[in-house]
PDB file with one MODEL, atoms N, CA, C and O in Angstrom:
MODEL        1
ATOM      1  N   MET A   1    -128.352  46.493 -94.196  1.00  0.00           N
ATOM      2  CA  MET A   1    -129.596  47.448 -93.262  1.00  0.00           C
ATOM      3  C   MET A   1    -130.129  48.441 -94.269  1.00  0.00           C
ATOM      4  O   MET A   1    -129.608  48.589 -95.374  1.00  0.00           O
ATOM      5  N   GLU A   2    -131.119  49.075 -93.878  1.00  0.00           N
ATOM      6  CA  GLU A   2    -131.975  49.645 -94.931  1.00  0.00           C
ATOM      7  C   GLU A   2    -131.917  50.825 -94.723  1.00  0.00           C
ATOM      8  O   GLU A   2    -131.842  51.379 -93.627  1.00  0.00           O
ATOM      9  N   SER A   3    -131.955  51.426 -96.046  1.00  0.00           N
ATOM     10  CA  SER A   3    -131.427  52.977 -95.535  1.00  0.00           C
ATOM     11  C   SER A   3    -131.864  53.846 -94.946  1.00  0.00           C
ATOM     12  O   SER A   3    -132.329  52.908 -94.299  1.00  0.00           O
ATOM     13  N   PRO A   4    -132.335  55.027 -94.314  1.00  0.00           N
ATOM     14  CA  PRO A   4    -132.706  55.715 -93.826  1.00  0.00           C
ATOM     15  C   PRO A   4    -133.780  56.259 -94.342  1.00  0.00           C
ATOM     16  O   PRO A   4    -134.705  56.251 -93.530  1.00  0.00           O
ATOM     17  N   ASN A   5    -134.015  56.674 -95.234  1.00  0.00           N
ATOM     18  CA  ASN A   5    -135.573  56.767 -96.075  1.00  0.00           C
ATOM     19  C   ASN A   5    -136.466  55.730 -96.051  1.00  0.00           C
ATOM     20  O   ASN A   5    -137.601  55.900 -95.608  1.00  0.00           O
ATOM     21  N   SER A   6    -136.095  54.686 -96.471  1.00  0.00           N
ATOM     22  CA  SER A   6    -137.252  54.152 -96.957  1.00  0.00           C
ATOM     23  C   SER A   6    -137.334  53.628 -95.498  1.00  0.00           C
ATOM     24  O   SER A   6    -138.546  53.448 -95.374  1.00  0.00           O
ATOM     25  N   ALA A   7    -136.822  53.318 -94.455  1.00  0.00           N
ATOM     26  CA  ALA A   7    -136.908  53.150 -92.842  1.00  0.00           C
ATOM     27  C   ALA A   7    -137.657  53.037 -92.508  1.00  0.00           C
ATOM     28  O   ALA A   7    -137.596  53.646 -91.440  1.00  0.00           O
ATOM     29  N   GLY A   8    -139.685  52.129 -92.700  1.00  0.00           N
ATOM     30  CA  GLY A   8    -140.536  53.017 -91.576  1.00  0.00           C
ATOM     31  C   GLY A   8    -141.387  53.576 -92.493  1.00  0.00           C
ATOM     32  O   GLY A   8    -142.552  53.251 -92.258  1.00  0.00           O
ATOM     33  N   HIS A   9    -141.263  54.272 -93.421  1.00  0.00           N
ATOM     34  CA  HIS A   9    -142.430  54.355 -94.770  1.00  0.00           C
ATOM     35  C   HIS A   9    -143.122  53.710 -95.181  1.00  0.00           C
ATOM     36  O   HIS A   9    -144.108  54.205 -95.727  1.00  0.00           O
ATOM     37  N   GLY A  10    -142.943  52.091 -95.125  1.00  0.00           N
ATOM     38  CA  GLY A  10    -144.022  51.301 -95.919  1.00  0.00           C
ATOM     39  C   GLY A  10    -143.591  50.564 -97.415  1.00  0.00           C
ATOM     40  O   GLY A  10    -144.093  49.708 -98.143  1.00  0.00           O
ATOM     41  N   ILE A  11    -142.357  51.420 -97.425  1.00  0.00           N
ATOM     42  CA  ILE A  11    -141.475  51.530 -99.024  1.00  0.00           C
ATOM     43  C   ILE A  11    -140.761  49.785 -98.725  1.00  0.00           C
ATOM     44  O   ILE A  11    -140.215  49.380 -97.698  1.00  0.00           O
ATOM     45  N   ARG A  12    -140.999  49.085 -99.927  1.00  0.00           N
ATOM     46  CA  ARG A  12    -141.116  47.390 -99.946  1.00  0.00           C
ATOM     47  C   ARG A  12    -139.618  47.227-100.967  1.00  0.00           C
ATOM     48  O   ARG A  12    -139.392  47.379-102.167  1.00  0.00           O
ATOM     49  N   ARG A  13    -138.967  46.924-100.025  1.00  0.00           N
ATOM     50  CA  ARG A  13    -138.088  46.293-101.564  1.00  0.00           C
ATOM     51  C   ARG A  13    -138.075  44.827-102.449  1.00  0.00           C
ATOM     52  O   ARG A  13    -137.628  43.832-101.877  1.00  0.00           O
ATOM     53  N   ASN A  14    -138.477  44.735-103.584  1.00  0.00           N
ATOM     54  CA  ASN A  14    -138.418  44.354-104.791  1.00  0.00           C
ATOM     55  C   ASN A  14    -138.122  42.955-104.475  1.00  0.00           C
ATOM     56  O   ASN A  14    -138.378  42.113-105.336  1.00  0.00           O
ATOM     57  N   GLU A  15    -137.591  42.577-103.297  1.00  0.00           N
ATOM     58  CA  GLU A  15    -136.739  40.664-103.259  1.00  0.00           C
ATOM     59  C   GLU A  15    -138.325  40.884-102.503  1.00  0.00           C
ATOM     60  O   GLU A  15    -139.367  40.424-102.971  1.00  0.00           O
ATOM     61  N   ASP A  16    -138.207  41.800-101.073  1.00  0.00           N
ATOM     62  CA  ASP A  16    -139.793  41.427-100.174  1.00  0.00           C
ATOM     63  C   ASP A  16    -140.628  41.083-101.024  1.00  0.00           C
ATOM     64  O   ASP A  16    -140.674  39.855-100.966  1.00  0.00           O
ATOM     65  N   ILE A  17    -141.752  41.680-102.261  1.00  0.00           N
ATOM     66  CA  ILE A  17    -142.483  41.641-102.635  1.00  0.00           C
ATOM     67  C   ILE A  17    -142.348  40.100-103.321  1.00  0.00           C
ATOM     68  O   ILE A  17    -143.148  39.194-103.087  1.00  0.00           O
ATOM     69  N   ALA A  18    -141.381  40.004-104.059  1.00  0.00           N
ATOM     70  CA  ALA A  18    -141.505  39.277-104.953  1.00  0.00           C
ATOM     71  C   ALA A  18    -141.750  37.628-104.015  1.00  0.00           C
ATOM     72  O   ALA A  18    -142.537  36.711-104.251  1.00  0.00           O
ATOM     73  N   LEU A  19    -140.619  37.798-102.826  1.00  0.00           N
ATOM     74  CA  LEU A  19    -141.201  36.280-101.853  1.00  0.00           C
ATOM     75  C   LEU A  19    -142.055  36.286-101.929  1.00  0.00           C
ATOM     76  O   LEU A  19    -142.788  35.668-102.702  1.00  0.00           O
ATOM     77  N   ASP A  20    -142.274  37.010-101.127  1.00  0.00           N
ATOM     78  CA  ASP A  20    -144.224  37.182-100.826  1.00  0.00           C
ATOM     79  C   ASP A  20    -145.075  36.308-102.551  1.00  0.00           C
ATOM     80  O   ASP A  20    -145.302  35.131-102.833  1.00  0.00           O
ATOM     81  N   LEU A  21    -145.329  37.768-103.395  1.00  0.00           N
ATOM     82  CA  LEU A  21    -145.000  36.596-104.875  1.00  0.00           C
ATOM     83  C   LEU A  21    -144.697  34.981-105.292  1.00  0.00           C
ATOM     84  O   LEU A  21    -145.164  34.319-106.219  1.00  0.00           O
ATOM     85  N   LEU A  22    -143.737  34.618-104.243  1.00  0.00           N
ATOM     86  CA  LEU A  22    -143.515  32.886-104.494  1.00  0.00           C
ATOM     87  C   LEU A  22    -144.525  32.313-103.434  1.00  0.00           C
ATOM     88  O   LEU A  22    -145.068  31.209-103.445  1.00  0.00           O
ATOM     89  N   LYS A  23    -144.610  33.018-102.796  1.00  0.00           N
ATOM     90  CA  LYS A  23    -145.755  32.307-101.227  1.00  0.00           C
ATOM     91  C   LYS A  23    -146.352  32.229-101.400  1.00  0.00           C
ATOM     92  O   LYS A  23    -146.998  31.550-100.602  1.00  0.00           O
ATOM     93  N   PHE A  24    -147.252  32.829-102.844  1.00  0.00           N
ATOM     94  CA  PHE A  24    -148.620  32.867-102.524  1.00  0.00           C
ATOM     95  C   PHE A  24    -148.447  32.180-104.196  1.00  0.00           C
ATOM     96  O   PHE A  24    -149.622  31.911-104.445  1.00  0.00           O
ATOM     97  N   VAL A  25    -147.635  31.765-105.435  1.00  0.00           N
ATOM     98  CA  VAL A  25    -147.551  30.754-106.250  1.00  0.00           C
ATOM     99  C   VAL A  25    -147.389  29.718-105.760  1.00  0.00           C
ATOM    100  O   VAL A  25    -148.304  28.913-105.932  1.00  0.00           O
ATOM    101  N   ALA A  26    -146.105  29.236-104.892  1.00  0.00           N
ATOM    102  CA  ALA A  26    -145.755  27.973-104.295  1.00  0.00           C
ATOM    103  C   ALA A  26    -147.088  27.481-104.036  1.00  0.00           C
ATOM    104  O   ALA A  26    -147.516  26.453-104.561  1.00  0.00           O
ATOM    105  N   GLY A  27    -148.307  28.797-102.563  1.00  0.00           N
ATOM    106  CA  GLY A  27    -149.026  27.576-102.377  1.00  0.00           C
ATOM    107  C   GLY A  27    -150.266  27.784-103.318  1.00  0.00           C
ATOM    108  O   GLY A  27    -151.241  27.154-102.909  1.00  0.00           O
ATOM    109  N   THR A  28    -150.432  28.308-104.162  1.00  0.00           N
ATOM    110  CA  THR A  28    -151.696  28.229-104.803  1.00  0.00           C
ATOM    111  C   THR A  28    -151.215  27.395-106.261  1.00  0.00           C
ATOM    112  O   THR A  28    -152.038  27.247-107.164  1.00  0.00           O
ATOM    113  N   ALA A  29    -149.843  26.887-106.383  1.00  0.00           N
ATOM    114  CA  ALA A  29    -149.698  25.745-107.980  1.00  0.00           C
ATOM    115  C   ALA A  29    -149.523  24.409-107.019  1.00  0.00           C
ATOM    116  O   ALA A  29    -149.502  23.340-107.630  1.00  0.00           O
ATOM    117  N   GLY A  30    -149.371  24.345-105.286  1.00  0.00           N
ATOM    118  CA  GLY A  30    -149.048  23.645-104.695  1.00  0.00           C
ATOM    119  C   GLY A  30    -147.842  22.477-104.624  1.00  0.00           C
ATOM    120  O   GLY A  30    -147.724  21.252-104.583  1.00  0.00           O
ATOM    121  N   VAL A  31    -146.827  24.001-104.641  1.00  0.00           N
ATOM    122  CA  VAL A  31    -145.732  23.694-105.132  1.00  0.00           C
ATOM    123  C   VAL A  31    -144.883  22.819-103.483  1.00  0.00           C
ATOM    124  O   VAL A  31    -145.054  23.362-102.391  1.00  0.00           O
ATOM    125  N   GLY A  32    -144.163  21.694-103.577  1.00  0.00           N
ATOM    126  CA  GLY A  32    -144.438  20.301-102.640  1.00  0.00           C
ATOM    127  C   GLY A  32    -144.802  20.218-102.173  1.00  0.00           C
ATOM    128  O   GLY A  32    -144.220  20.143-101.091  1.00  0.00           O
ATOM    129  N   ARG A  33    -146.240  20.097-102.155  1.00  0.00           N
ATOM    130  CA  ARG A  33    -147.776  18.848-101.840  1.00  0.00           C
ATOM    131  C   ARG A  33    -147.281  18.480-102.808  1.00  0.00           C
ATOM    132  O   ARG A  33    -146.888  18.737-103.946  1.00  0.00           O
ATOM    133  N   PRO A  34    -147.518  17.131-101.310  1.00  0.00           N
ATOM    134  CA  PRO A  34    -147.165  15.646-101.061  1.00  0.00           C
ATOM    135  C   PRO A  34    -148.273  15.315-103.097  1.00  0.00           C
ATOM    136  O   PRO A  34    -148.471  16.317-103.784  1.00  0.00           O
ATOM    137  N   VAL A  35    -148.513  14.632-103.351  1.00  0.00           N
ATOM    138  CA  VAL A  35    -149.090  13.863-104.981  1.00  0.00           C
ATOM    139  C   VAL A  35    -149.790  12.536-104.094  1.00  0.00           C
ATOM    140  O   VAL A  35    -149.383  11.535-103.503  1.00  0.00           O
ATOM    141  N   ALA A  36    -151.488  13.395-104.489  1.00  0.00           N
ATOM    142  CA  ALA A  36    -152.281  12.179-104.099  1.00  0.00           C
ATOM    143  C   ALA A  36    -151.502  10.972-105.208  1.00  0.00           C
ATOM    144  O   ALA A  36    -150.920  11.172-106.274  1.00  0.00           O
ATOM    145  N   GLY A  37    -151.738   9.834-104.551  1.00  0.00           N
ATOM    146  CA  GLY A  37    -151.697   8.962-105.075  1.00  0.00           C
ATOM    147  C   GLY A  37    -152.840   8.427-106.097  1.00  0.00           C
ATOM    148  O   GLY A  37    -153.546   9.318-106.570  1.00  0.00           O
ATOM    149  N   SER A  38    -153.050   7.435-106.399  1.00  0.00           N
ATOM    150  CA  SER A  38    -155.336   7.043-107.456  1.00  0.00           C
ATOM    151  C   SER A  38    -154.346   5.404-107.575  1.00  0.00           C
ATOM    152  O   SER A  38    -153.252   4.925-107.872  1.00  0.00           O
ATOM    153  N   THR A  39    -155.847   5.064-107.042  1.00  0.00           N
ATOM    154  CA  THR A  39    -156.061   3.529-107.515  1.00  0.00           C
ATOM    155  C   THR A  39    -155.233   3.482-108.106  1.00  0.00           C
ATOM    156  O   THR A  39    -154.897   4.432-108.813  1.00  0.00           O
ATOM    157  N   GLY A  40    -154.429   2.103-108.037  1.00  0.00           N
ATOM    158  CA  GLY A  40    -154.336   1.357-109.668  1.00  0.00           C
ATOM    159  C   GLY A  40    -152.915   2.153-109.879  1.00  0.00           C
ATOM    160  O   GLY A  40    -152.181   1.453-110.577  1.00  0.00           O
ATOM    161  N   PHE A  41    -152.532   2.911-109.649  1.00  0.00           N
ATOM    162  CA  PHE A  41    -151.117   4.376-110.212  1.00  0.00           C
ATOM    163  C   PHE A  41    -150.508   3.929-109.051  1.00  0.00           C
ATOM    164  O   PHE A  41    -150.740   3.534-107.908  1.00  0.00           O
ATOM    165  N   SER A  42    -149.262   4.265-110.179  1.00  0.00           N
ATOM    166  CA  SER A  42    -148.450   4.610-108.651  1.00  0.00           C
ATOM    167  C   SER A  42    -147.356   6.155-109.851  1.00  0.00           C
ATOM    168  O   SER A  42    -146.639   6.083-110.848  1.00  0.00           O
ATOM    169  N   GLY A  43    -147.738   7.066-109.150  1.00  0.00           N
ATOM    170  CA  GLY A  43    -146.437   8.039-109.741  1.00  0.00           C
ATOM    171  C   GLY A  43    -144.739   8.093-109.343  1.00  0.00           C
ATOM    172  O   GLY A  43    -143.788   7.370-109.046  1.00  0.00           O
ATOM    173  N   SER A  44    -145.070   9.291-109.541  1.00  0.00           N
ATOM    174  CA  SER A  44    -143.380   9.356-109.461  1.00  0.00           C
ATOM    175  C   SER A  44    -142.838   9.102-107.428  1.00  0.00           C
ATOM    176  O   SER A  44    -143.403   9.037-106.336  1.00  0.00           O
ATOM    177  N   GLY A  45    -141.901   9.061-107.807  1.00  0.00           N
ATOM    178  CA  GLY A  45    -141.867   9.196-105.777  1.00  0.00           C
ATOM    179  C   GLY A  45    -141.231  10.315-105.380  1.00  0.00           C
ATOM    180  O   GLY A  45    -140.412  10.866-106.116  1.00  0.00           O
ATOM    181  N   ALA A  46    -141.659  10.945-103.704  1.00  0.00           N
ATOM    182  CA  ALA A  46    -141.580  11.745-103.643  1.00  0.00           C
ATOM    183  C   ALA A  46    -140.171  12.911-103.717  1.00  0.00           C
ATOM    184  O   ALA A  46    -139.111  12.336-103.468  1.00  0.00           O
ATOM    185  N   ALA A  47    -140.075  13.884-103.910  1.00  0.00           N
ATOM    186  CA  ALA A  47    -138.738  14.956-104.565  1.00  0.00           C
ATOM    187  C   ALA A  47    -138.433  14.937-103.455  1.00  0.00           C
ATOM    188  O   ALA A  47    -139.034  14.842-102.385  1.00  0.00           O
ATOM    189  N   LYS A  48    -137.004  15.076-103.895  1.00  0.00           N
ATOM    190  CA  LYS A  48    -135.208  14.929-103.424  1.00  0.00           C
ATOM    191  C   LYS A  48    -135.546  16.577-102.275  1.00  0.00           C
ATOM    192  O   LYS A  48    -136.010  17.422-103.041  1.00  0.00           O
ATOM    193  N   PRO A  49    -135.490  16.905-101.470  1.00  0.00           N
ATOM    194  CA  PRO A  49    -135.529  17.960-100.497  1.00  0.00           C
ATOM    195  C   PRO A  49    -134.720  19.432-101.616  1.00  0.00           C
ATOM    196  O   PRO A  49    -134.811  20.653-101.742  1.00  0.00           O
ATOM    197  N   GLU A  50    -133.799  18.008-102.329  1.00  0.00           N
ATOM    198  CA  GLU A  50    -132.498  18.848-102.700  1.00  0.00           C
ATOM    199  C   GLU A  50    -133.538  20.199-104.206  1.00  0.00           C
ATOM    200  O   GLU A  50    -133.333  21.353-104.585  1.00  0.00           O
ATOM    201  N   GLU A  51    -134.621  19.071-104.567  1.00  0.00           N
ATOM    202  CA  GLU A  51    -134.940  19.250-106.150  1.00  0.00           C
ATOM    203  C   GLU A  51    -135.791  19.846-106.038  1.00  0.00           C
ATOM    204  O   GLU A  51    -136.232  20.208-107.129  1.00  0.00           O
ATOM    205  N   TYR A  52    -136.729  20.443-104.597  1.00  0.00           N
ATOM    206  CA  TYR A  52    -137.866  21.217-104.094  1.00  0.00           C
ATOM    207  C   TYR A  52    -136.390  22.355-104.079  1.00  0.00           C
ATOM    208  O   TYR A  52    -136.115  22.979-105.104  1.00  0.00           O
ATOM    209  N   VAL A  53    -135.621  22.487-102.924  1.00  0.00           N
ATOM    210  CA  VAL A  53    -135.491  23.911-102.793  1.00  0.00           C
ATOM    211  C   VAL A  53    -134.505  24.117-104.350  1.00  0.00           C
ATOM    212  O   VAL A  53    -134.002  25.158-104.773  1.00  0.00           O
ATOM    213  N   THR A  54    -134.479  23.165-104.770  1.00  0.00           N
ATOM    214  CA  THR A  54    -133.921  23.922-106.474  1.00  0.00           C
ATOM    215  C   THR A  54    -135.342  24.435-106.631  1.00  0.00           C
ATOM    216  O   THR A  54    -135.632  25.358-105.870  1.00  0.00           O
ATOM    217  N   GLN A  55    -136.436  23.952-107.603  1.00  0.00           N
ATOM    218  CA  GLN A  55    -137.461  24.521-107.488  1.00  0.00           C
ATOM    219  C   GLN A  55    -137.473  25.813-106.994  1.00  0.00           C
ATOM    220  O   GLN A  55    -137.302  26.835-107.658  1.00  0.00           O
ATOM    221  N   LEU A  56    -137.700  25.726-105.685  1.00  0.00           N
ATOM    222  CA  LEU A  56    -138.363  27.092-104.723  1.00  0.00           C
ATOM    223  C   LEU A  56    -137.402  28.352-105.249  1.00  0.00           C
ATOM    224  O   LEU A  56    -137.884  29.481-105.342  1.00  0.00           O
ATOM    225  N   LEU A  57    -135.699  28.021-105.660  1.00  0.00           N
ATOM    226  CA  LEU A  57    -135.285  29.233-105.699  1.00  0.00           C
ATOM    227  C   LEU A  57    -135.244  29.596-107.648  1.00  0.00           C
ATOM    228  O   LEU A  57    -134.612  30.557-108.086  1.00  0.00           O
ATOM    229  N   GLU A  58    -135.648  29.100-108.118  1.00  0.00           N
ATOM    230  CA  GLU A  58    -135.844  28.634-109.942  1.00  0.00           C
ATOM    231  C   GLU A  58    -136.971  29.762-109.930  1.00  0.00           C
ATOM    232  O   GLU A  58    -136.815  30.624-110.795  1.00  0.00           O
ATOM    233  N   LEU A  59    -138.334  29.939-108.906  1.00  0.00           N
ATOM    234  CA  LEU A  59    -139.468  29.882-108.864  1.00  0.00           C
ATOM    235  C   LEU A  59    -139.338  31.563-108.219  1.00  0.00           C
ATOM    236  O   LEU A  59    -139.933  32.607-108.486  1.00  0.00           O
ATOM    237  N   TYR A  60    -138.382  31.244-107.376  1.00  0.00           N
ATOM    238  CA  TYR A  60    -138.095  33.177-106.338  1.00  0.00           C
ATOM    239  C   TYR A  60    -137.324  33.709-107.548  1.00  0.00           C
ATOM    240  O   TYR A  60    -137.637  34.845-107.904  1.00  0.00           O
ATOM    241  N   GLY A  61    -136.215  32.978-108.351  1.00  0.00           N
ATOM    242  CA  GLY A  61    -135.447  34.001-109.864  1.00  0.00           C
ATOM    243  C   GLY A  61    -137.018  35.118-110.812  1.00  0.00           C
ATOM    244  O   GLY A  61    -137.159  36.331-110.964  1.00  0.00           O
ATOM    245  N   ARG A  62    -137.659  34.230-111.117  1.00  0.00           N
ATOM    246  CA  ARG A  62    -138.135  34.651-111.148  1.00  0.00           C
ATOM    247  C   ARG A  62    -139.640  35.417-111.254  1.00  0.00           C
ATOM    248  O   ARG A  62    -140.271  35.949-112.168  1.00  0.00           O
ATOM    249  N   CYS A  63    -139.830  35.215-110.032  1.00  0.00           N
ATOM    250  CA  CYS A  63    -141.050  35.777-109.999  1.00  0.00           C
ATOM    251  C   CYS A  63    -139.942  37.011-109.373  1.00  0.00           C
ATOM    252  O   CYS A  63    -140.627  37.855-108.795  1.00  0.00           O
ATOM    253  N   LEU A  64    -138.370  37.387-109.311  1.00  0.00           N
ATOM    254  CA  LEU A  64    -138.114  38.721-109.068  1.00  0.00           C
ATOM    255  C   LEU A  64    -137.979  39.786-110.037  1.00  0.00           C
ATOM    256  O   LEU A  64    -138.021  41.008-109.899  1.00  0.00           O
ATOM    257  N   LYS A  65    -137.742  38.769-111.430  1.00  0.00           N
ATOM    258  CA  LYS A  65    -137.963  39.124-113.387  1.00  0.00           C
ATOM    259  C   LYS A  65    -139.059  39.522-113.184  1.00  0.00           C
ATOM    260  O   LYS A  65    -139.037  40.752-113.155  1.00  0.00           O
ATOM    261  N   ALA A  66    -139.964  39.153-113.035  1.00  0.00           N
ATOM    262  CA  ALA A  66    -141.775  39.859-112.721  1.00  0.00           C
ATOM    263  C   ALA A  66    -141.523  41.297-112.736  1.00  0.00           C
ATOM    264  O   ALA A  66    -141.748  42.122-113.621  1.00  0.00           O
ATOM    265  N   VAL A  67    -140.764  41.495-111.013  1.00  0.00           N
ATOM    266  CA  VAL A  67    -141.256  42.536-110.270  1.00  0.00           C
ATOM    267  C   VAL A  67    -140.772  43.492-110.520  1.00  0.00           C
ATOM    268  O   VAL A  67    -141.296  44.600-110.411  1.00  0.00           O
ATOM    269  N   GLU A  68    -139.802  43.282-110.860  1.00  0.00           N
ATOM    270  CA  GLU A  68    -139.043  44.555-111.467  1.00  0.00           C
ATOM    271  C   GLU A  68    -138.669  44.313-112.939  1.00  0.00           C
ATOM    272  O   GLU A  68    -137.573  44.357-113.498  1.00  0.00           O
ATOM    273  N   GLY A  69    -140.149  43.989-113.494  1.00  0.00           N
ATOM    274  CA  GLY A  69    -140.356  44.500-114.531  1.00  0.00           C
ATOM    275  C   GLY A  69    -138.717  43.917-116.278  1.00  0.00           C
ATOM    276  O   GLY A  69    -138.210  44.393-117.294  1.00  0.00           O
ATOM    277  N   LYS A  70    -138.687  42.661-115.408  1.00  0.00           N
ATOM    278  CA  LYS A  70    -137.330  42.290-116.326  1.00  0.00           C
ATOM    279  C   LYS A  70    -137.300  40.781-116.959  1.00  0.00           C
ATOM    280  O   LYS A  70    -136.339  40.240-117.505  1.00  0.00           O
ATOM    281  N   GLY A  71    -138.736  40.196-116.718  1.00  0.00           N
ATOM    282  CA  GLY A  71    -139.309  39.448-117.398  1.00  0.00           C
ATOM    283  C   GLY A  71    -139.508  39.230-119.014  1.00  0.00           C
ATOM    284  O   GLY A  71    -139.535  40.061-119.922  1.00  0.00           O
ATOM    285  N   ALA A  72    -139.662  37.530-119.036  1.00  0.00           N
ATOM    286  CA  ALA A  72    -139.936  38.475-120.880  1.00  0.00           C
ATOM    287  C   ALA A  72    -141.417  38.720-121.572  1.00  0.00           C
ATOM    288  O   ALA A  72    -142.219  38.376-120.704  1.00  0.00           O
ATOM    289  N   ALA A  73    -142.091  39.127-122.656  1.00  0.00           N
ATOM    290  CA  ALA A  73    -142.629  40.071-122.247  1.00  0.00           C
ATOM    291  C   ALA A  73    -143.221  39.148-124.022  1.00  0.00           C
ATOM    292  O   ALA A  73    -142.651  38.524-124.917  1.00  0.00           O
ATOM    293  N   GLN A  74    -144.306  39.485-123.785  1.00  0.00           N
ATOM    294  CA  GLN A  74    -145.200  38.604-124.691  1.00  0.00           C
ATOM    295  C   GLN A  74    -146.117  38.291-125.723  1.00  0.00           C
ATOM    296  O   GLN A  74    -146.452  37.123-125.918  1.00  0.00           O
TER     297      GLN A  74
ENDMDL
END
């Protein structure tokens, strides 16, 4: 439940921002899209749903760290 101070004032939680970042990165990078095969080449099979979920959770964790400013600075 949101605190009364932040409800309705347009303040977004870091988790919400990280989720939006996840959607953007996943859509841009094509995470979860089937890989188009090339003639004469066979790629690895489609990722299992569990692998896809694991990738998304790891990506969300990285997005949340970036939003919170805890990412590794190089």
